[in-house]
N, CA, C and O atoms as a GROMACS GRO file, in nm:
protein
  428
    1MET      N    1  15.319  12.319  11.647
    1MET     CA    2  15.450  12.354  11.575
    1MET      C    3  15.466  12.510  11.577
    1MET      O    4  15.368  12.581  11.553
    2THR      N    5  15.578  12.558  11.605
    2THR     CA    6  15.606  12.699  11.604
    2THR      C    7  15.612  12.757  11.462
    2THR      O    8  15.626  12.686  11.363
    3ASN      N    9  15.601  12.894  11.460
    3ASN     CA   10  15.613  12.964  11.328
    3ASN      C   11  15.742  12.927  11.266
    3ASN      O   12  15.749  12.905  11.145
    4HIS      N   13  15.849  12.920  11.347
    4HIS     CA   14  15.991  12.900  11.295
    4HIS      C   15  15.992  12.760  11.233
    4HIS      O   16  16.045  12.744  11.123
    5ALA      N   17  15.933  12.655  11.299
    5ALA     CA   18  15.938  12.525  11.244
    5ALA      C   19  15.836  12.513  11.121
    5ALA      O   20  15.861  12.440  11.025
    6ARG      N   21  15.730  12.583  11.130
    6ARG     CA   22  15.641  12.573  11.010
    6ARG      C   23  15.707  12.637  10.895
    6ARG      O   24  15.692  12.583  10.786
    7ASN      N   25  15.782  12.753  10.906
    7ASN     CA   26  15.839  12.810  10.797
    7ASN      C   27  15.957  12.725  10.754
    7ASN      O   28  15.978  12.722  10.632
    8GLY      N   29  16.035  12.657  10.828
    8GLY     CA   30  16.143  12.565  10.785
    8GLY      C   31  16.083  12.450  10.713
    8GLY      O   32  16.140  12.406  10.613
    9ALA      N   33  15.975  12.400  10.756
    9ALA     CA   34  15.915  12.282  10.688
    9ALA      C   35  15.856  12.331  10.551
    9ALA      O   36  15.854  12.257  10.453
   10ALA      N   37  15.815  12.441  10.550
   10ALA     CA   38  15.770  12.500  10.411
   10ALA      C   39  15.878  12.512  10.315
   10ALA      O   40  15.861  12.480  10.198
   11ARG      N   41  15.994  12.559  10.361
   11ARG     CA   42  16.115  12.578  10.282
   11ARG      C   43  16.158  12.452  10.224
   11ARG      O   44  16.194  12.441  10.106
   12GLU      N   45  16.152  12.340  10.322
   12GLU     CA   46  16.197  12.207  10.283
   12GLU      C   47  16.102  12.151  10.181
   12GLU      O   48  16.146  12.078  10.092
   13ARG      N   49  15.977  12.181  10.187
   13ARG     CA   50  15.881  12.130  10.082
   13ARG      C   51  15.905  12.197   9.949
   13ARG      O   52  15.896  12.135   9.843
   14ARG      N   53  15.935  12.330   9.955
   14ARG     CA   54  15.959  12.404   9.830
   14ARG      C   55  16.081  12.352   9.756
   14ARG      O   56  16.086  12.334   9.634
   15THR      N   57  16.185  12.328   9.846
   15THR     CA   58  16.310  12.273   9.791
   15THR      C   59  16.288  12.135   9.731
   15THR      O   60  16.340  12.106   9.622
   16ARG      N   61  16.216  12.054   9.796
   16ARG     CA   62  16.184  11.908   9.748
   16ARG      C   63  16.113  11.937   9.614
   16ARG      O   64  16.157  11.888   9.511
   17ASP      N   65  16.009  12.010   9.614
   17ASP     CA   66  15.928  12.035   9.490
   17ASP      C   67  16.000  12.077   9.373
   17ASP      O   68  15.979  12.024   9.264
   18ARG      N   69  16.094  12.182   9.390
   18ARG     CA   70  16.177  12.233   9.281
   18ARG      C   71  16.261  12.120   9.226
   18ARG      O   72  16.279  12.106   9.105
   19LEU      N   73  16.316  12.034   9.322
   19LEU     CA   74  16.405  11.934   9.268
   19LEU      C   75  16.332  11.814   9.200
   19LEU      O   76  16.383  11.748   9.110
   20ILE      N   77  16.203  11.792   9.253
   20ILE     CA   78  16.126  11.689   9.176
   20ILE      C   79  16.088  11.736   9.044
   20ILE      O   80  16.077  11.655   8.952
   21GLU      N   81  16.067  11.866   9.026
   21GLU     CA   82  16.041  11.922   8.888
   21GLU      C   83  16.153  11.904   8.795
   21GLU      O   84  16.134  11.905   8.673
   22SER      N   85  16.274  11.888   8.849
   22SER     CA   86  16.393  11.870   8.768
   22SER      C   87  16.434  11.726   8.757
   22SER      O   88  16.545  11.700   8.710
   23GLY      N   89  16.355  11.633   8.796
   23GLY     CA   90  16.372  11.489   8.773
   23GLY      C   91  16.421  11.410   8.899
   23GLY      O   92  16.449  11.290   8.892
   24TRP      N   93  16.431  11.483   9.012
   24TRP     CA   94  16.482  11.411   9.134
   24TRP      C   95  16.369  11.344   9.196
   24TRP      O   96  16.253  11.374   9.167
   25THR      N   97  16.402  11.243   9.289
   25THR     CA   98  16.295  11.171   9.370
   25THR      C   99  16.335  11.178   9.516
   25THR      O  100  16.450  11.154   9.553
   26GLN      N  101  16.230  11.212   9.599
   26GLN     CA  102  16.267  11.227   9.738
   26GLN      C  103  16.278  11.083   9.789
   26GLN      O  104  16.201  10.993   9.758
   27VAL      N  105  16.392  11.072   9.879
   27VAL     CA  106  16.416  10.948   9.946
   27VAL      C  107  16.364  10.960  10.083
   27VAL      O  108  16.297  10.870  10.134
   28MET      N  109  16.394  11.075  10.146
   28MET     CA  110  16.357  11.087  10.297
   28MET      C  111  16.363  11.236  10.329
   28MET      O  112  16.422  11.316  10.256
   29ARG      N  113  16.298  11.272  10.440
   29ARG     CA  114  16.295  11.391  10.496
   29ARG      C  115  16.309  11.376  10.648
   29ARG      O  116  16.229  11.306  10.710
   30ALA      N  117  16.413  11.443  10.713
   30ALA     CA  118  16.442  11.437  10.852
   30ALA      C  119  16.365  11.554  10.918
   30ALA      O  120  16.417  11.666  10.916
   31ALA      N  121  16.260  11.537  10.970
   31ALA     CA  122  16.169  11.645  11.032
   31ALA      C  123  16.238  11.687  11.161
   31ALA      O  124  16.296  11.605  11.232
   32GLY      N  125  16.232  11.811  11.189
   32GLY     CA  126  16.283  11.868  11.310
   32GLY      C  127  16.430  11.869  11.324
   32GLY      O  128  16.483  11.862  11.435
   33SER      N  129  16.500  11.878  11.208
   33SER     CA  130  16.651  11.881  11.211
   33SER      C  131  16.715  11.772  11.301
   33SER      O  132  16.810  11.798  11.375
   34LYS      N  133  16.662  11.655  11.292
   34LYS     CA  134  16.712  11.533  11.367
   34LYS      C  135  16.821  11.466  11.297
   34LYS      O  136  16.888  11.384  11.358
   35GLY      N  137  16.843  11.492  11.179
   35GLY     CA  138  16.953  11.420  11.105
   35GLY      C  139  17.059  11.510  11.054
   35GLY      O  140  17.051  11.631  11.077
   36ALA      N  141  17.159  11.460  10.987
   36ALA     CA  142  17.276  11.546  10.937
   36ALA      C  143  17.216  11.641  10.824
   36ALA      O  144  17.264  11.753  10.808
   37GLY      N  145  17.116  11.600  10.750
   37GLY     CA  146  17.059  11.676  10.650
   37GLY      C  147  16.908  11.680  10.665
   37GLY      O  148  16.848  11.599  10.737
   38ASP      N  149  16.844  11.781  10.591
   38ASP     CA  150  16.694  11.790  10.596
   38ASP      C  151  16.628  11.695  10.507
   38ASP      O  152  16.528  11.633  10.541
   39LEU      N  153  16.692  11.683  10.378
   39LEU     CA  154  16.636  11.610  10.271
   39LEU      C  155  16.740  11.523  10.203
   39LEU      O  156  16.856  11.562  10.187
   40LEU      N  157  16.695  11.402  10.162
   40LEU     CA  158  16.784  11.317  10.080
   40LEU      C  159  16.706  11.290   9.948
   40LEU      O  160  16.596  11.235   9.957
   41LEU      N  161  16.754  11.324   9.830
   41LEU     CA  162  16.690  11.300   9.709
   41LEU      C  163  16.790  11.221   9.613
   41LEU      O  164  16.912  11.228   9.624
   42GLY      N  165  16.727  11.148   9.522
   42GLY     CA  166  16.814  11.080   9.423
   42GLY      C  167  16.771  11.106   9.288
   42GLY      O  168  16.655  11.135   9.260
   43HIS      N  169  16.873  11.094   9.196
   43HIS     CA  170  16.847  11.102   9.058
   43HIS      C  171  16.910  10.986   8.979
   43HIS      O  172  17.022  10.944   9.011
   44PRO      N  173  16.840  10.934   8.876
   44PRO     CA  174  16.903  10.817   8.811
   44PRO      C  175  17.026  10.835   8.734
   44PRO      O  176  17.091  10.737   8.698
   45THR      N  177  17.063  10.962   8.705
   45THR     CA  178  17.182  10.996   8.638
   45THR      C  179  17.298  11.060   8.723
   45THR      O  180  17.418  11.040   8.702
   46HIS      N  181  17.242  11.146   8.828
   46HIS     CA  182  17.330  11.219   8.901
   46HIS      C  183  17.360  11.161   9.040
   46HIS      O  184  17.447  11.208   9.113
   47GLY      N  185  17.279  11.052   9.075
   47GLY     CA  186  17.300  10.996   9.217
   47GLY      C  187  17.219  11.079   9.320
   47GLY      O  188  17.114  11.138   9.296
   48GLY      N  189  17.281  11.074   9.437
   48GLY     CA  190  17.210  11.139   9.553
   48GLY      C  191  17.262  11.279   9.596
   48GLY      O  192  17.377  11.317   9.574
   49VAL      N  193  17.169  11.350   9.658
   49VAL     CA  194  17.206  11.482   9.723
   49VAL      C  195  17.150  11.483   9.871
   49VAL      O  196  17.032  11.457   9.895
   50LEU      N  197  17.229  11.511   9.956
   50LEU     CA  198  17.187  11.539  10.095
   50LEU      C  199  17.193  11.695  10.123
   50LEU      O  200  17.296  11.760  10.108
   51ILE      N  201  17.072  11.749  10.166
   51ILE     CA  202  17.056  11.880  10.163
   51ILE      C  203  17.016  11.938  10.298
   51ILE      O  204  16.929  11.890  10.370
   52GLN      N  205  17.087  12.043  10.324
   52GLN     CA  206  17.044  12.129  10.443
   52GLN      C  207  16.967  12.248  10.386
   52GLN      O  208  17.009  12.308  10.287
   53VAL      N  209  16.858  12.280  10.445
   53VAL     CA  210  16.768  12.388  10.388
   53VAL      C  211  16.762  12.499  10.495
   53VAL      O  212  16.749  12.471  10.615
   54GLY      N  213  16.773  12.623  10.449
   54GLY     CA  214  16.759  12.737  10.537
   54GLY      C  215  16.735  12.858  10.465
   54GLY      O  216  16.703  12.857  10.346
   55THR      N  217  16.751  12.978  10.545
   55THR     CA  218  16.734  13.100  10.478
   55THR      C  219  16.878  13.143  10.427
   55THR      O  220  16.976  13.072  10.451
   56ALA      N  221  16.887  13.258  10.358
   56ALA     CA  222  16.999  13.306  10.300
   56ALA      C  223  17.105  13.335  10.412
   56ALA      O  224  17.224  13.338  10.380
   57SER      N  225  17.071  13.354  10.531
   57SER     CA  226  17.156  13.378  10.631
   57SER      C  227  17.205  13.257  10.708
   57SER      O  228  17.278  13.271  10.806
   58LYS      N  229  17.167  13.141  10.665
   58LYS     CA  230  17.200  13.010  10.735
   58LYS      C  231  17.357  12.993  10.730
   58LYS      O  232  17.420  13.019  10.628
   59THR      N  233  17.411  12.953  10.832
   59THR     CA  234  17.557  12.929  10.836
   59THR      C  235  17.586  12.789  10.891
   59THR      O  236  17.508  12.741  10.974
   60LEU      N  237  17.696  12.720  10.849
   60LEU     CA  238  17.738  12.599  10.897
   60LEU      C  239  17.876  12.622  10.948
   60LEU      O  240  17.967  12.652  10.870
   61GLY      N  241  17.896  12.610  11.079
   61GLY     CA  242  18.028  12.622  11.140
   61GLY      C  243  18.115  12.501  11.103
   61GLY      O  244  18.067  12.404  11.044
   62PRO      N  245  18.242  12.509  11.139
   62PRO     CA  246  18.339  12.404  11.100
   62PRO      C  247  18.285  12.258  11.151
   62PRO      O  248  18.287  12.162  11.074
   63ALA      N  249  18.242  12.247  11.271
   63ALA     CA  250  18.197  12.116  11.311
   63ALA      C  251  18.071  12.070  11.238
   63ALA      O  252  18.060  11.952  11.206
   64ASP      N  253  17.973  12.161  11.211
   64ASP     CA  254  17.857  12.127  11.132
   64ASP      C  255  17.898  12.090  10.996
   64ASP      O  256  17.840  11.994  10.944
   65ARG      N  257  17.983  12.150  10.935
   65ARG     CA  258  18.032  12.125  10.796
   65ARG      C  259  18.089  11.989  10.793
   65ARG      O  260  18.053  11.908  10.708
   66ASP      N  261  18.181  11.959  10.888
   66ASP     CA  262  18.242  11.827  10.896
   66ASP      C  263  18.144  11.720  10.912
   66ASP      O  264  18.152  11.621  10.838
   67ARG      N  265  18.049  11.730  11.002
   67ARG     CA  266  17.950  11.634  11.028
   67ARG      C  267  17.865  11.611  10.902
   67ARG      O  268  17.841  11.496  10.863
   68PHE      N  269  17.818  11.721  10.836
   68PHE     CA  270  17.731  11.717  10.715
   68PHE      C  271  17.808  11.643  10.598
   68PHE      O  272  17.759  11.549  10.535
   69VAL      N  273  17.926  11.692  10.576
   69VAL     CA  274  18.008  11.636  10.472
   69VAL      C  275  18.037  11.495  10.488
   69VAL      O  276  18.020  11.419  10.393
   70ALA      N  277  18.081  11.452  10.606
   70ALA     CA  278  18.104  11.302  10.639
   70ALA      C  279  17.968  11.230  10.623
   70ALA      O  280  17.969  11.121  10.567
   71ALA      N  281  17.867  11.274  10.661
   71ALA     CA  282  17.746  11.205  10.637
   71ALA      C  283  17.710  11.177  10.492
   71ALA      O  284  17.665  11.070  10.452
   72ALA      N  285  17.733  11.283  10.420
   72ALA     CA  286  17.706  11.269  10.262
   72ALA      C  287  17.810  11.178  10.210
   72ALA      O  288  17.772  11.097  10.126
   73GLU      N  289  17.940  11.179  10.247
   73GLU     CA  290  18.032  11.081  10.200
   73GLU      C  291  17.995  10.942  10.235
   73GLU      O  292  18.014  10.851  10.153
   74LEU      N  293  17.942  10.918  10.354
   74LEU     CA  294  17.904  10.780  10.380
   74LEU      C  295  17.796  10.726  10.292
   74LEU      O  296  17.792  10.605  10.275
   75ILE      N  297  17.711  10.803  10.236
   75ILE     CA  298  17.608  10.756  10.144
   75ILE      C  299  17.627  10.798  10.003
   75ILE      O  300  17.534  10.799   9.922
   76CYS      N  301  17.746  10.833   9.976
   76CYS     CA  302  17.787  10.874   9.838
   76CYS      C  303  17.694  10.978   9.779
   76CYS      O  304  17.651  10.966   9.664
   77ALA      N  305  17.661  11.084   9.859
   77ALA     CA  306  17.574  11.180   9.811
   77ALA      C  307  17.651  11.317   9.808
   77ALA      O  308  17.754  11.335   9.873
   78LEU      N  309  17.599  11.403   9.735
   78LEU     CA  310  17.657  11.538   9.714
   78LEU      C  311  17.593  11.619   9.829
   78LEU      O  312  17.471  11.626   9.845
   79PRO      N  313  17.683  11.681   9.908
   79PRO     CA  314  17.638  11.769  10.037
   79PRO      C  315  17.586  11.906   9.972
   79PRO      O  316  17.664  11.972   9.902
   80LEU      N  317  17.464  11.946   9.993
   80LEU     CA  318  17.416  12.072   9.937
   80LEU      C  319  17.355  12.158  10.055
   80LEU      O  320  17.294  12.106  10.149
   81LEU      N  321  17.374  12.291  10.041
   81LEU     CA  322  17.301  12.388  10.130
   81LEU      C  323  17.204  12.458  10.024
   81LEU      O  324  17.246  12.512   9.922
   82ALA      N  325  17.070  12.453  10.061
   82ALA     CA  326  16.978  12.523   9.981
   82ALA      C  327  16.932  12.643  10.071
   82ALA      O  328  16.874  12.630  10.179
   83THR      N  329  16.967  12.762  10.010
   83THR     CA  330  16.926  12.886  10.088
   83THR      C  331  16.816  12.961  10.017
   83THR      O  332  16.821  12.978   9.895
   84TRP      N  333  16.716  13.006  10.090
   84TRP     CA  334  16.601  13.076  10.036
   84TRP      C  335  16.598  13.219  10.070
   84TRP      O  336  16.622  13.254  10.186
   85SER      N  337  16.569  13.305   9.976
   85SER     CA  338  16.549  13.451  10.005
   85SER      C  339  16.431  13.484   9.925
   85SER      O  340  16.363  13.399   9.869
   86ARG      N  341  16.406  13.614   9.921
   86ARG     CA  342  16.294  13.671   9.839
   86ARG      C  343  16.309  13.640   9.695
   86ARG      O  344  16.206  13.630   9.627
   87THR      N  345  16.422  13.625   9.643
   87THR     CA  346  16.457  13.606   9.500
   87THR      C  347  16.449  13.464   9.460
   87THR      O  348  16.459  13.432   9.342
   88GLY      N  349  16.431  13.372   9.559
   88GLY     CA  350  16.415  13.231   9.522
   88GLY      C  351  16.528  13.153   9.602
   88GLY      O  352  16.583  13.200   9.702
   89VAL      N  353  16.554  13.033   9.548
   89VAL     CA  354  16.648  12.938   9.615
   89VAL      C  355  16.787  12.946   9.544
   89VAL      O  356  16.795  12.977   9.424
   90ARG      N  357  16.883  12.922   9.611
   90ARG     CA  358  17.029  12.901   9.558
   90ARG      C  359  17.073  12.777   9.626
   90ARG      O  360  17.032  12.747   9.738
   91TYR      N  361  17.164  12.699   9.552
   91TYR     CA  362  17.219  12.573   9.608
   91TYR      C  363  17.367  12.591   9.602
   91TYR      O  364  17.420  12.655   9.512
   92PHE      N  365  17.436  12.530   9.704
   92PHE     CA  366  17.580  12.545   9.717
   92PHE      C  367  17.632  12.407   9.765
   92PHE      O  368  17.579  12.344   9.857
   93VAL      N  369  17.746  12.364   9.691
   93VAL     CA  370  17.809  12.244   9.730
   93VAL      C  371  17.887  12.266   9.855
   93VAL      O  372  17.986  12.340   9.852
   94VAL      N  373  17.849  12.207   9.966
   94VAL     CA  374  17.914  12.219  10.102
   94VAL      C  375  18.048  12.136  10.103
   94VAL      O  376  18.048  12.017  10.070
   95THR      N  377  18.158  12.200  10.142
   95THR     CA  378  18.289  12.130  10.158
   95THR      C  379  18.331  12.161  10.302
   95THR      O  380  18.263  12.237  10.371
   96ARG      N  381  18.435  12.109  10.346
   96ARG     CA  382  18.493  12.146  10.476
   96ARG      C  383  18.555  12.282  10.480
   96ARG      O  384  18.587  12.332  10.588
   97GLU      N  385  18.574  12.342  10.366
   97GLU     CA  386  18.636  12.482  10.358
   97GLU      C  387  18.535  12.586  10.400
   97GLU      O  388  18.418  12.558  10.424
   98VAL      N  389  18.585  12.700  10.406
   98VAL     CA  390  18.498  12.808  10.451
   98VAL      C  391  18.386  12.831  10.336
   98VAL      O  392  18.409  12.800  10.220
   99PRO      N  393  18.270  12.882  10.375
   99PRO     CA  394  18.150  12.889  10.276
   99PRO      C  395  18.196  12.982  10.157
   99PRO      O  396  18.145  12.963  10.046
  100SER      N  397  18.287  13.077  10.174
  100SER     CA  398  18.317  13.166  10.056
  100SER      C  399  18.382  13.084   9.949
  100SER      O  400  18.389  13.134   9.837
  101LYS      N  401  18.433  12.958   9.969
  101LYS     CA  402  18.492  12.874   9.868
  101LYS      C  403  18.399  12.778   9.803
  101LYS      O  404  18.435  12.711   9.706
  102TRP      N  405  18.271  12.770   9.857
  102TRP     CA  406  18.173  12.675   9.809
  102TRP      C  407  18.131  12.713   9.665
  102TRP      O  408  18.124  12.832   9.635
  103GLN      N  409  18.104  12.620   9.578
  103GLN     CA  410  18.062  12.643   9.450
  103GLN      C  411  17.910  12.638   9.445
  103GLN      O  412  17.849  12.556   9.514
  104GLU      N  413  17.850  12.723   9.364
  104GLU     CA  414  17.705  12.720   9.347
  104GLU      C  415  17.677  12.602   9.254
  104GLU      O  416  17.756  12.564   9.168
  105TRP      N  417  17.557  12.548   9.279
  105TRP     CA  418  17.516  12.416   9.212
  105TRP      C  419  17.372  12.441   9.146
  105TRP      O  420  17.284  12.502   9.207
  106THR      N  421  17.354  12.392   9.020
  106THR     CA  422  17.230  12.397   8.952
  106THR      C  423  17.165  12.264   8.940
  106THR      O  424  17.237  12.174   8.896
  107PRO      N  425  17.044  12.236   8.970
  107PRO     CA  426  16.980  12.091   8.957
  107PRO      C  427  16.976  12.064   8.804
  107PRO      O  428  16.931  11.957   8.762
   0.00000   0.00000   0.00000
């Protein structure tokens, strides 16, 4: 496993752990970016979230946004981007619109 992959997996675990602390349950993890999202978690009150995890500089182009949002819609999950920086994690609700229009989300 390369350093890049190891760092990505560590970010995914930190994201999962933060959400578990807030009452979410992990449903699955798509290792190696093989799925539309990296993590799928569920909550008894809020339902599901499909999450892409990355650094603060992670971008989703129009085709990636469309694929990600379509996958989340298929499973009735909220599509989220979790970005990590030195100050911690921020979550954004991904839409098909440009990222500047995305709303920040709190678990």
